[in-house]
N, C-alpha and C positions, 0 to 999 in steps of 0.2 A: 502494498499497499501506501509505505513512506520514497522507496523509489518512484511510484504511478504519477504520488499528486503532485514531486515537485522538479518531474520532470512540465510534466501540464504547462505547470506554471512558470518555469523556464521557456520553455516553447512558446506556449500565448504570450510574455514581455517578448520575445524576443517579435515576434509578430508586430504584436505592437506596436516595433521599432520603424514599422515600413506604412506609419503615417505621418510620421516628425518629417520639421520642415526644415531642423538645422540638416549645417556639414556632415555630405557620409563621416567623414573624419571620426566626429564624437560621438557620433554612435555604433559607430561599428566600439570604436572603445569602451562603451555603454554597454556594451553585448557581450567581451571577449572580458569582461570585466565578471559581469553576471555569471560571465561560464564558467567562468573558471572558481566564484565561489560556491557556486550548488557542486560545485567534483568538492571542492575541495567540505563544502557543508558534506558528502554523505560518504564522504573515506570514514572524518569525521564520529559523522553519526554508526555505521560499520565499525567502527572502534567501540566508542563509545557499550554498541552491547558486546561484542567477544571479549571487552574488558570485564565484564559481569563477574565474568568466569577464571579474573585475573584478576595477582593481589597488585598486576603495578604493569605498566606500559606493558615493561619486557615481553615479548613474543606474541605479542599485540600482532595480527598479518593484517587488520588490514591499514596500517597509521602505514607499510611501505608500496600501497596501491601507486600505480599514477596514478601521480591529479594529472591536470589537465592548465601546462604551466604554467607552473608554480615559478619557477623564476619569477615571474613578470610580475608576481602579491611583494611588495618591497616588504624587506626585512627586521624595520621596526614590527608592522601586521604582526609579519612570522611570529619576531618570541615570542607578541603581548599572547598570539595565542596557541604557544607551550606555554607560556605561565598559569594559564588561560585552566577552573576548574570546571568549568562552563566552555567546554569546547565551540556544540556544536550549541548552544545558546546565543554564545555568541557569535558565530559568521551569518546564521540565524536573524541577528540583528543589524547586523553590516549588509545583509541584504538587503532587508524592513529598507534600511537607510538611502541606500544606493536609488533603490526606487524610488522615494520619494521625493531624494532628491532628485532627483532626473526629469520629476511630472513640472518642475520649476523653472529647466532651463528648455523643456520645451521637446525632450525628448521621449518623454514620454504622453506625446499628446493625446494621447485614446481617450475616449468619455468617465469620470470617474465610475460608474457604476459597473461599466465594464471592467479596469482598472480594477478597484477591486475583490476579484474574484481571482486574480493573482492571489493575492494577497494573501487571501482565506483557501488558497491549496498550499501556497507554501506554511501557514501557522499548523492547517490539517497535516502532513505529512509529518510537522510535531511531533 
């Protein structure tokens, strides 16, 4: 269920960008960041599930899963995630903030009732 909800939320937001009148480079940057964060969210959620069988992060295979272009995430953000006790919730919040920020930039210029569905699907995946 988690995977399906997050896939649907992410793909919907990517599709919503097709209505943007903002320059293509800004739209692409938003889309790439969003996909990287969803990739990270999914791996961290799987790690959290797997971690429940371990006493620490050693041996948690989900932390070894390849992520989509992790090198494009700034080092400070990666350090923040490593230190966090609530990794999944942190990345979840980053995704929400990214989406809200890009409503005001015009990248997500879709009507609010339609956009709210993406937020609902993201939350349902939690």
